[in-house]
MILUMZA-99258 format. One line per 4 residues: number of its first residue (from 1); for each residue x, y, z of N, C-alpha, C. Coordinates in nm, 3 decimals. Each point is the difference from the previous one (the first is absolute). Example, Ala and Ser with C-alpha at 12.3 -4.5 7.8 and 13.67 -1.06 7.14 Angstrom:
BEGIN
1> 1.319:-0.569:0.780:-0.089:0.119:0.000:0.090:0.120:0.000; -0.035:0.105:-0.072:0.082:0.119:0.006:-0.077:0.109:0.073
This chain:
BEGIN
1> -2.316:3.043:-3.116:0.091:0.072:-0.088:-0.072:0.116:-0.070; -0.124:-0.025:-0.041:-0.076:0.104:-0.070:-0.020:0.122:0.090; -0.024:-0.024:0.130:-0.020:0.110:0.094:0.126:0.085:0.008; 0.116:-0.064:0.003:0.126:0.074:0.006:0.021:0.084:-0.126
5> -0.036:-0.054:-0.113:0.014:0.074:-0.126:-0.091:0.122:0.000; -0.125:-0.017:0.043:-0.094:0.111:0.006:0.051:0.106:0.098; 0.050:-0.043:0.115:0.055:0.093:0.099:0.119:0.077:-0.057; 0.090:-0.069:-0.066:0.117:0.065:-0.059:-0.042:0.101:-0.106
9> -0.097:-0.035:-0.083:-0.046:0.093:-0.102:-0.070:0.120:0.062; -0.073:-0.022:0.108:-0.067:0.109:0.070:0.102:0.097:0.058; 0.103:-0.054:0.063:0.105:0.085:0.058:0.074:0.074:-0.111; 0.035:-0.069:-0.106:0.071:0.065:-0.110:-0.085:0.109:-0.064
13> -0.132:-0.022:-0.005:-0.089:0.099:-0.058:-0.009:0.126:0.083; 0.026:-0.011:0.130:-0.006:0.116:0.087:0.130:0.081:-0.006; 0.108:-0.063:-0.037:0.128:0.070:-0.006:-0.007:0.109:-0.108; 0.070:0.107:0.019:0.002:0.106:-0.099:-0.108:0.104:0.021
17> -0.077:-0.012:0.108:-0.108:0.094:0.026:0.047:0.115:0.089; 0.128:0.026:0.003:0.054:0.104:0.086:-0.015:0.137:-0.065; -0.020:0.102:0.085:-0.022:0.137:-0.045:0.108:0.090:0.062; 0.099:0.038:-0.079:0.112:0.082:0.051:-0.048:0.137:0.048
21> -0.099:0.059:-0.065:-0.049:0.132:0.043:-0.062:-0.011:0.139; -0.077:-0.105:0.024:-0.057:-0.022:0.133:0.111:-0.030:0.100; 0.101:-0.075:-0.041:0.114:-0.027:0.087:0.072:0.127:0.040; 0.015:0.093:-0.092:0.063:0.128:0.029:-0.083:0.079:0.101
25> -0.132:0.000:-0.020:-0.088:0.070:0.092:0.009:-0.060:0.141; -0.002:-0.131:0.008:0.011:-0.068:0.129:0.134:0.029:0.067; 0.107:0.001:-0.080:0.133:0.027:0.054:0.006:0.141:0.059; -0.049:0.098:-0.074:0.003:0.138:0.050:-0.082:0.015:0.127
29> -0.111:-0.069:0.007:-0.089:0.010:0.114:0.053:-0.072:0.124; 0.060:-0.117:-0.019:0.034:-0.085:0.114:0.149:-0.027:0.021; 0.083:0.025:-0.096:0.140:-0.042:0.010:0.101:0.115:-0.007; -0.037:0.109:-0.065:0.094:0.109:-0.026:0.050:0.067:0.128
33> -0.077:-0.005:0.107:0.045:0.065:0.124:0.130:-0.061:0.050; 0.024:-0.127:-0.026:0.126:-0.064:0.039:0.095:-0.014:-0.119; -0.051:-0.044:-0.113:0.085:-0.029:-0.115:0.025:0.121:-0.089; -0.068:0.111:0.021:0.019:0.121:-0.079:-0.088:0.003:-0.123
37> -0.029:0.121:-0.046:-0.087:0.019:-0.116:0.054:-0.071:-0.123; 0.132:0.001:-0.016:0.062:-0.064:-0.115:0.045:-0.143:0.031; -0.039:-0.054:0.117:0.031:-0.137:0.043:0.150:-0.025:0.018; 0.074:0.105:0.035:0.145:-0.013:0.015:0.044:-0.021:0.145
41> -0.097:-0.026:0.091:0.033:-0.030:0.138:0.021:0.120:0.089; -0.043:0.117:-0.045:0.027:0.123:0.074:-0.126:0.075:0.042; -0.103:-0.073:0.039:-0.123:0.064:0.044:0.018:0.069:0.134; -0.090:0.089:0.037:0.013:0.075:0.125:-0.001:-0.086:0.126
45> -0.057:-0.119:-0.003:-0.002:-0.088:0.117:0.121:-0.093:0.007; 0.083:0.000:-0.102:0.113:-0.094:-0.006:0.092:0.012:0.121; 0.019:0.120:0.048:0.096:0.020:0.110:-0.045:-0.062:0.132; -0.128:-0.028:0.017:-0.047:-0.057:0.126:-0.009:-0.153:-0.003
49> 0.031:-0.061:-0.112:-0.006:-0.145:-0.011:0.132:-0.063:0.043; -0.008:-0.115:0.065:0.121:-0.072:0.041:0.081:-0.046:-0.120; -0.070:-0.048:-0.103:0.063:-0.042:-0.125:-0.041:0.100:-0.106; 0.097:0.063:-0.063:-0.030:0.102:-0.100:-0.065:-0.062:-0.124
53> -0.101:0.067:-0.055:-0.064:-0.051:-0.122:0.100:-0.004:-0.115; -0.011:-0.102:-0.080:0.093:-0.012:-0.113:-0.049:0.080:-0.119; 0.093:0.023:-0.091:-0.032:0.065:-0.127:-0.073:-0.102:-0.086; -0.128:0.020:-0.020:-0.082:-0.097:-0.073:0.017:0.010:-0.151
57> 0.074:0.101:-0.047:0.022:0.014:-0.144:0.116:-0.087:-0.048; 0.075:-0.058:0.091:0.118:-0.079:-0.039:-0.009:-0.146:0.041; -0.121:-0.049:0.022:-0.015:-0.140:0.042:0.051:-0.098:-0.105; -0.032:0.023:-0.125:0.045:-0.091:-0.105:0.153:-0.003:-0.005
61> 0.062:0.115:0.014:0.146:0.007:0.002:0.058:-0.078:0.118; -0.060:0.018:0.118:0.050:-0.068:0.120:-0.020:-0.151:-0.005; -0.094:-0.046:-0.081:-0.027:-0.143:-0.012:0.050:-0.055:-0.134; 0.115:0.049:-0.043:0.069:-0.051:-0.120:-0.088:-0.003:-0.124
65> -0.075:0.109:-0.022:-0.080:0.012:-0.120:-0.135:-0.069:0.006; -0.034:-0.056:0.112:-0.128:-0.073:0.015:-0.089:0.079:0.093; -0.119:0.036:-0.045:-0.095:0.071:0.085:-0.053:-0.098:0.105; 0.026:0.026:0.129:-0.028:-0.099:0.107:-0.147:-0.006:0.043
69> -0.083:-0.053:-0.085:-0.144:-0.005:0.024:-0.032:-0.064:0.135; 0.055:-0.119:0.025:-0.033:-0.071:0.124:0.039:0.081:0.123; 0.116:0.059:-0.002:0.049:0.078:0.114:-0.091:0.121:0.026; -0.036:0.071:-0.106:-0.083:0.120:0.014:-0.138:-0.036:0.054
73> -0.065:-0.097:-0.061:-0.133:-0.039:0.044:0.004:-0.046:0.145; 0.099:-0.080:0.036:0.010:-0.051:0.137:0.025:0.109:0.102; 0.075:0.102:-0.038:0.022:0.112:0.092:-0.127:0.082:0.018; -0.070:0.027:-0.108:-0.121:0.083:0.009:-0.112:-0.073:0.073
77> -0.019:-0.128:-0.030:-0.116:-0.069:0.061:0.029:-0.058:0.138; 0.123:0.012:0.048:0.031:-0.042:0.136:0.054:-0.141:0.013; 0.013:-0.075:-0.109:0.060:-0.133:0.009:0.145:0.009:0.042; 0.065:0.112:-0.031:0.138:0.026:0.039:0.000:0.136:0.070
81> -0.041:0.005:0.128:-0.019:0.129:0.069:0.131:0.072:0.029; -0.011:0.131:0.012:0.113:0.085:0.035:-0.015:0.048:0.143; 0.105:-0.015:0.080:-0.009:0.044:0.140:-0.003:0.152:0.011; 0.046:0.071:-0.099:0.002:0.146:0.008:-0.140:0.059:0.008
85> -0.099:-0.075:-0.047:-0.137:0.049:0.003:-0.071:-0.040:0.129; 0.056:-0.094:0.074:-0.064:-0.048:0.122:-0.113:-0.098:-0.028; -0.032:-0.020:-0.126:-0.104:-0.094:-0.040:0.015:-0.024:-0.150; -0.102:-0.061:-0.059:0.006:-0.022:-0.145:0.020:0.132:-0.073
89> 0.057:-0.008:-0.121:0.018:0.120:-0.080:-0.115:0.011:-0.097; -0.059:0.113:-0.014:0.009:0.114:0.090:-0.080:-0.027:0.127; 0.009:0.087:0.095:-0.068:-0.023:0.127:-0.151:-0.004:-0.018; -0.049:0.047:-0.111:-0.142:-0.009:-0.034:-0.017:-0.097:-0.116
93> 0.074:-0.110:0.006:0.000:-0.099:-0.108:-0.136:-0.055:-0.036; -0.097:0.009:0.092:-0.136:-0.046:-0.030:-0.056:0.071:-0.123; 0.049:0.122:-0.028:-0.049:0.074:-0.116:0.028:-0.075:-0.130; 0.110:-0.071:-0.002:0.042:-0.067:-0.123:-0.066:-0.136:-0.020
97> -0.095:-0.033:0.086:-0.077:-0.121:-0.023:-0.098:0.027:-0.114; -0.038:-0.104:-0.069:-0.093:0.018:-0.110:-0.014:-0.128:-0.079; -0.059:0.014:-0.115:-0.020:-0.114:-0.089:0.135:-0.064:-0.031; 0.004:-0.133:0.010:0.124:-0.071:-0.029:0.026:-0.003:-0.150
101> 0.125:0.024:-0.035:0.044:-0.011:-0.139:0.136:-0.070:0.000; 0.038:-0.049:-0.114:0.130:-0.063:-0.013:0.094:0.096:-0.071; 0.124:0.005:0.048:0.105:0.073:-0.070:0.105:-0.103:-0.040; 0.070:0.028:-0.107:0.099:-0.095:-0.049:0.137:0.034:0.058
105> 0.066:-0.099:0.054:0.136:0.017:0.050:0.097:-0.008:-0.118; 0.125:0.042:0.018:0.097:-0.010:-0.109:0.018:-0.144:-0.052; -0.025:-0.099:0.087:0.010:-0.140:-0.043:-0.123:-0.046:-0.078; -0.100:0.089:-0.011:-0.121:-0.033:-0.074:-0.108:-0.064:0.085
109> 0.024:-0.017:0.128:-0.099:-0.058:0.089:-0.098:0.106:0.049; -0.127:-0.036:0.016:-0.095:0.096:0.055:0.016:0.012:0.151; -0.023:0.121:0.050:0.002:0.026:0.144:-0.126:0.077:0.031; -0.075:-0.047:0.097:-0.125:0.066:0.036:0.026:0.119:0.091
113> -0.072:0.108:-0.027:0.005:0.119:0.083:-0.132:0.074:-0.018; -0.011:0.117:0.059:-0.124:0.078:-0.016:0.015:0.095:-0.119; -0.113:0.047:-0.051:0.003:0.094:-0.113:0.077:0.128:0.032; -0.020:0.063:0.119:0.078:0.120:0.028:0.152:-0.026:0.000
117> 0.043:-0.113:0.053:0.143:-0.031:0.000:0.048:-0.025:-0.143; -0.081:-0.067:-0.080:0.036:-0.022:-0.141:0.015:0.133:-0.073; -0.087:0.096:0.031:0.011:0.132:-0.062:0.127:0.072:0.045; 0.031:-0.006:0.130:0.125:0.058:0.050:0.120:-0.065:-0.068
121> -0.003:-0.130:-0.013:0.109:-0.074:-0.063:0.021:0.046:-0.144; -0.108:0.019:-0.073:0.009:0.046:-0.139:0.064:0.138:-0.008; -0.041:0.089:0.088:0.060:0.134:0.000:0.147:-0.006:0.039; 0.032:-0.077:0.104:0.142:-0.011:0.040:0.085:-0.056:-0.114
125> -0.054:-0.095:-0.074:0.074:-0.055:-0.113:0.024:0.108:-0.106; -0.098:0.089:-0.017:0.010:0.104:-0.102:0.103:0.110:0.033; 0.039:0.012:0.127:0.092:0.109:0.038:0.143:-0.047:0.019; 0.032:-0.122:-0.037:0.136:-0.048:0.017:0.095:0.074:-0.092
129> 0.118:0.035:0.056:0.104:0.072:-0.078:0.050:-0.086:-0.114
């Protein structure tokens, strides 16, 4: 039981280490070509994708006021792949590997992901309409 408590405290201590400015930089570098500079789904590569990129500024609205942490992380890290990319999202998803951190889901549960994805998540949360 003590080991579980220490593990839970360790995970909780890592949550909140997200950097929205770094997330914005990563988005512009790796995601804007499809999702657009303003993340509205209108990037220059959008027209060649089988599934059009969604407007990432309205995710909270589309999910009934709840920012869909699990869905976003799973799409970015490849747990929930998109066929429009032909492989994990993004096709260079290896870039988003890194130190593991925990992010908090709306239910308050920790979800493990990489630091770059946590940073992207923080920025995406900051741009919701």
